[in-house]
C-alpha positions in Angstrom: 42.3 14.2 -9.5 44.0 15.2 -6.4 44.7 12.5 -3.9 43.0 14.2 -0.9 39.6 14.6 -2.7 36.5 14.6 -0.4 33.7 13.2 -2.5 31.2 15.4 -0.8 32.7 18.6 -2.2 34.7 17.7 -5.2 33.3 19.6 -8.2 35.4 17.7 -10.8 33.9 14.2 -9.5 30.3 15.8 -9.5 30.8 17.0 -13.4 32.3 13.7 -14.2 29.4 11.8 -12.8 26.8 14.1 -14.3 28.3 13.9 -17.8 28.6 10.2 -17.9 25.2 9.2 -16.2 25.8 5.6 -17.1 23.2 3.1 -15.7 22.9 -0.8 -15.6 20.4 -3.5 -14.7 21.5 -7.0 -13.6 19.5 -9.9 -14.7 20.1 -13.0 -12.9 19.4 -16.3 -14.4 18.4 -18.1 -11.2 15.7 -15.3 -10.6 14.6 -14.8 -14.2 14.9 -17.7 -16.8 17.3 -17.2 -19.6 14.6 -17.1 -22.3 12.8 -14.3 -20.3 16.1 -12.4 -19.9 16.6 -12.5 -23.7 13.0 -10.9 -24.2 13.8 -8.3 -21.4 16.9 -7.2 -23.1 14.8 -6.3 -26.2 12.9 -4.1 -24.0 15.8 -2.4 -22.4 17.7 -1.9 -25.7 17.9 1.5 -27.0 16.7 2.9 -23.6 18.8 5.1 -21.3 20.4 1.9 -19.8 24.0 1.3 -21.0 24.9 -2.0 -19.3 23.5 -5.3 -18.6 25.3 -7.7 -16.2 24.4 -11.4 -16.1 25.4 -12.8 -12.8 27.0 -16.3 -12.8 26.4 -18.8 -10.0 28.3 -22.1 -9.7 26.1 -24.8 -10.9 23.7 -22.4 -12.6 23.2 -21.1 -16.3 26.4 -20.2 -17.9 26.6 -16.2 -18.0 28.6 -16.2 -21.1 26.2 -18.3 -23.1 23.1 -16.1 -21.9 25.3 -12.9 -22.7 25.9 -14.2 -26.1 22.1 -14.5 -26.9 21.5 -11.1 -25.3 24.1 -9.5 -27.4 22.5 -11.1 -30.5 19.2 -9.4 -29.9 20.4 -6.0 -29.0 22.2 -3.1 -30.6 23.5 -0.6 -28.3 23.7 -2.4 -24.9 27.1 -3.5 -23.2 26.2 -7.0 -21.8 28.4 -9.5 -20.2 29.1 -11.6 -16.9 28.8 -10.3 -13.5 30.8 -12.0 -12.4 32.4 -15.5 -13.0 35.3 -17.1 -11.2 38.2 -16.2 -13.7 40.7 -18.7 -11.9 38.6 -21.6 -12.6 38.7 -21.2 -16.4 41.0 -22.5 -19.0 42.6 -19.3 -20.3 43.1 -20.3 -23.8 39.6 -21.6 -24.3 38.2 -18.6 -22.4 40.2 -16.3 -24.6 38.6 -17.9 -27.8 35.1 -17.5 -26.3 35.7 -13.8 -25.3 37.2 -12.9 -28.6 34.1 -14.4 -30.5 31.7 -12.6 -28.3 33.6 -9.2 -29.1 33.6 -9.9 -32.7 30.0 -10.8 -33.3 28.8 -8.0 -31.0 31.0 -5.1 -32.4 32.9 -5.1 -29.1 30.0 -4.8 -26.6 30.8 -7.8 -24.4 31.5 -6.8 -20.7 34.0 -9.0 -18.8 32.9 -9.2 -15.1 35.3 -11.3 -13.1 36.1 -12.3 -9.5 38.2 -14.6 -7.5 35.5 -16.7 -5.7 36.6 -17.6 -2.2 39.7 -15.7 -1.3 40.7 -18.3 1.1 43.5 -17.7 3.6 45.7 -15.6 1.3 43.3 -12.9 -0.5 46.5 -11.0 -1.6 47.7 -14.0 -3.7 44.3 -14.7 -4.9 44.2 -11.1 -6.5 47.7 -11.4 -7.8 46.6 -14.6 -9.6 43.6 -12.9 -10.9 45.4 -10.0 -12.2 48.0 -12.4 -13.9 45.2 -14.1 -15.6 43.9 -10.8 -16.8 47.1 -10.0 -18.4 47.3 -13.3 -20.0 43.9 -13.0 -21.5 44.8 -9.4 -22.7 47.9 -10.7 -24.3 45.9 -13.0 -26.5 44.2 -10.1 -27.8 47.3 -8.1 -28.9 47.2 -9.3 -32.5 43.6 -9.6 -33.0 41.0 -7.3 -34.7 38.9 -7.2 -31.8 39.2 -5.1 -28.7 39.9 -6.4 -25.1 36.4 -6.2 -23.4 35.7 -3.6 -20.7 36.6 -5.4 -17.6 35.3 -5.2 -14.1 36.5 -7.0 -11.1 34.2 -7.7 -8.0 35.1 -6.5 -4.7 33.7 -5.4 -1.4 37.0 -4.1 0.0 38.9 -1.0 -0.4 42.2 -3.0 -0.4 41.2 -5.1 -3.4 39.8 -2.0 -5.3 43.0 -0.3 -5.0 45.0 -3.3 -5.9 43.1 -3.5 -9.3 42.8 0.2 -10.1 44.6 0.8 -13.1 44.8 -2.7 -14.4 41.1 -3.2 -15.2 38.3 -0.7 -16.3 36.3 -0.8 -13.2 35.3 -2.4 -10.0 31.9 -3.9 -9.3 30.5 -3.7 -5.7 27.6 -5.9 -4.5 24.8 -5.6 -2.0 26.2 -2.8 0.3 24.7 0.4 1.7 25.6 3.7 0.0 28.0 4.6 3.0 30.2 1.6 2.4 30.2 2.1 -1.4 31.4 5.8 -0.5 34.2 4.5 1.7 35.4 2.3 -1.0 35.2 4.9 -3.7 36.9 7.4 -1.8 39.8 5.1 -0.8 40.4 4.3 -4.6 40.2 7.9 -5.7 42.6 9.0 -3.1 45.2 6.4 -4.1 44.7 6.3 -7.9 44.5 9.4 -10.0 43.5 7.6 -13.2 40.0 6.8 -14.6 38.1 3.9 -13.2 34.5 3.1 -13.4 32.9 2.3 -10.1 29.8 0.0 -10.5 27.6 -1.3 -7.8 24.7 -3.7 -7.7 21.6 -2.1 -6.2 19.4 -5.0 -5.1 15.7 -4.2 -5.2 12.9 -6.6 -4.3 9.8 -6.6 -6.4 6.5 -8.6 -6.0 2.7 -8.1 -6.4 2.7 -8.9 -2.8 4.4 -6.6 -0.4 4.9 -9.5 2.2 6.6 -11.6 -0.5 9.0 -8.8 -1.5 9.8 -8.3 2.2 10.4 -12.0 2.7 12.7 -12.2 -0.3 14.7 -9.2 0.8 14.9 -10.5 4.5 16.2 -13.9 3.2 18.8 -12.3 1.1 20.1 -10.4 3.8 20.3 -13.3 6.3 22.0 -15.3 3.6 24.8 -12.7 3.0 25.1 -12.2 6.8 26.6 -15.7 7.1 29.4 -14.7 5.0 32.4 -13.2 7.1 33.3 -10.2 5.0 29.6 -9.3 4.6 28.8 -9.6 8.1 31.6 -7.3 9.1 30.4 -4.7 6.5 26.8 -5.0 8.0 28.3 -4.6 11.5 30.1 -1.5 10.5 27.0 0.0 8.8 24.7 -0.7 11.7 22.8 -3.3 10.0 23.5 -6.3 12.0 20.8 -5.8 14.7 18.3 -4.9 11.9 19.0 -8.0 10.1 18.4 -10.1 13.2 15.2 -8.5 14.2 14.0 -8.9 10.6 14.9 -12.5 10.6 13.0 -13.1 13.7 10.0 -11.6 12.1 9.8 -13.9 8.9 6.9 -15.8 10.3 5.0 -12.7 11.4 2.1 -11.4 9.4 3.9 -7.9 9.5 7.4 -8.7 8.6 10.0 -6.2 10.2 11.8 -4.2 7.4 13.2 -1.0 8.6 14.3 2.1 6.7 18.0 1.3 7.4 17.4 -2.1 5.4 15.6 -0.3 2.9 18.4 2.2 2.2 20.5 -0.8 1.1 17.8 -2.7 -0.5 14.3 -1.2 -1.1 11.1 -3.3 -1.2 8.6 -2.5 -4.0 9.7 1.1 -4.3 7.7 3.5 -6.5 9.4 5.7 -9.2 10.4 8.5 -6.8 11.6 6.1 -4.2 13.7 4.3 -6.8 15.1 7.5 -8.2 16.2 8.6 -4.7 17.7 5.4 -4.0 19.9 5.5 -7.3 20.7 9.1 -6.4 22.2 8.1 -3.1 24.6 5.8 -4.7 25.6 8.3 -7.4 26.2 10.8 -4.6 28.5 8.1 -3.0 30.7 8.1 -6.0 29.2 5.2 -8.0 29.4 6.2 -11.6 27.5 2.9 -12.8 24.6 2.0 -10.5 23.2 -1.5 -11.6 19.6 -1.9 -10.4 19.4 -5.7 -9.5 15.6 -6.8 -9.4 14.6 -9.8 -7.5 11.4 -11.7 -8.1 9.6 -14.6 -6.4 9.6 -17.7 -8.9 5.8 -17.6 -9.5 5.8 -14.0 -10.6 4.4 -13.6 -14.2 6.5 -12.3 -17.1 4.2 -9.2 -17.6 5.1 -8.0 -14.0 8.8 -8.4 -14.9 8.2 -6.3 -17.8 6.4 -3.7 -15.9 9.2 -3.6 -13.4 11.9 -3.3 -15.9 10.0 -0.4 -17.6 9.7 1.2 -14.1 13.5 1.0 -13.5 14.1 2.5 -16.9 11.9 5.5 -16.2 13.4 5.8 -12.8 16.9 6.1 -14.4 15.6 8.6 -16.9 
């Protein structure tokens, strides 16, 4: 692909996106209990969905263990971590675990990794991460299993460009389509090879619209306290919207603008969800991953119905 490609007009990229049409769902163990995640994977398996990511949070359930259970009850899905902090793991022990997951699943495990807190020297952290990936890959050189499809979590174009060509894809999180487009454009201009561009599309569902709005606003407020997300929200014109929404949390009619909904919709219907996913595909995201959020008390039937809605919207 030429280095000066404009994603708005490039027919090659459009054809590539249309031919692949990969889609994912992220199932977070702190939002959906692991036993319910396994049941939902059975619903998703053999559908149009190609990838399932299991987010890994420090102190929470182990995404590799949940992935293992999900791989065991599915036949066609690619399933894996999304993401864990690779630098915190013993590389030899991790290699054994990943090799085992690949062996028992016919190479359907996904390796989603990140650096965690980049600290004062993000460039060094990325270098260390890529070195660990190389070490892990070398452990597979004489095995009868394939090295897993690997994604590195990033929010910034600089990191995305650093890892391009060294892993299979990048995984963006909680960003509006315009930010995703900037990152993808930057990578495409600097790297001519094939790279998967995945993105978490956080969507908030509840049988109560107010509950769904509350969940969404609280998520925006939480991420806005993180420096790199706050900067992204500012550049995307969302900072004032987040502050206004935060002040409305105690109101009967919470403030949730179209600008916020463009990043994370609340209780969308099928058409709204289709249009939302389409915006990210148009931004250059080749693997949009719908990331549903639920209130803790929402029943399993509601979650099943929501997953079925997501599948139908992707179709």
